[in-house]
C-alpha angles and dihedrals in degrees: 000000000000115000098189099096088125088072091062093045092049094049093045092053094042094048093048097047091044089051092048090049091048091050092046094043095227143359117258116238092250090059094048098050117005093044092038108234092133090049092048091048096053101031092041091052092051093050093044092054089048091053093047092053090047089053092050096044126003112257126205114265092236090052089052095048090048095053091043088056088049091052089048091052091050090053092047092051088055099052107281095125138146097212100163143007111235118226118212112248090238093054124097129163130174119181096160095245090052133029123189114193119202113254094016111107123219108247110221100198109172091008093064095086099048095042093048093048091044089053094047094046094040097054091043090056092041091059091047091052096055089048091098102106135047112283097349101113094038093046097046092044092049089053089048090051092049091051094049089050090054094046096046090053094055116115091240091054106030102178100147098170093050089047088051089054090050091051089052091050091047092051094049090050097047092050090050093045088068088071097032101052117100117319088036124204097188135017131222093236123196092295091057096041094048095045094047093048093046095050091046091051092048096049091043084061101043098034102036111018099039093041094051091048087069096040140065105254120173096218132045116274092234087061093052093053090045091056089047096050099026106132099047089046095048094046093047097045089050090049091052093048093046097050095042088053091053093046094248133134112270086230095058112109126233143164098245099095118126095257090049090055093050088049093050088049086068102264119133124235097261094051091048089050092050095048092050091044089052095049091046091050093049091052092045086053088054090052092051090048093063090057095040095251099114095111094049090047092052092050091050093049092047088053094050091047090050092051090046092052091047094050090045091054091047090050093047091051090050092051091050092051090049091049092052094046090052090050092050093048097071091047094055093044091054091049 
């Protein structure tokens, strides 16, 4: 089974973005830096090449982690930064030694670089960890990208270029999912999983966290991104806790992930995928509700579902014609 699906994802994103830049003439400065397209381009390319090398010949975990940190630092230097943590206007906490005032963000200062790199590397590896079943990582990531697209377009966030990058990511993944859903004909591989996770992490910073920092949002930004990336974050956190508790390396593989447990419970791969897709979509709806974009998100999901059903019906008819043709062929040969 080919494991170079990341090549298709990378080429699809690169071709689309270059075409859009050619049509527009040039990228505005805000798009290149404040909304992270330059950082995504450089950091994403580094982490894609790393994953591709790992797909072709297994690399050591320490080597991969080092290059991932390098990709995160490159993205940070080009504007993908968590500079502050927004505090909702209705929130107020006074514990004596710390006082958080609603509407006043917590400036991270020197912690900005390590926290940004930790987020970028962490989400990239989280998506890679859930890529253990046909269509799971690609489908969940597509839903996350659609959610970021909806949130970033909200009036209170207004990050159009980050939203555009999320739309490009969603389109690439939905096109790939046609071949990756069970029974899969190609896998994302490390190149695709790392690239997908890295871009999702980057646009969640530039399209959600930064946007919410300049807006009045009724919930903490950290809660928004947790809703958007809930499943990969949950599964990865549980895997780390589980392995540390057993005295194993956090990089050691096992068959105790959430999707493995559902498969072991007797569900087939398609049902497991549908269950996790549904949960991810519901949490995405909650995230869009907090920025007043729930109606747009529902219309978006409905449109995607209608297109998916249409193409599934076309594919089914094509397969039926192919099977009828193959049945007739032996009869004509015998005659």
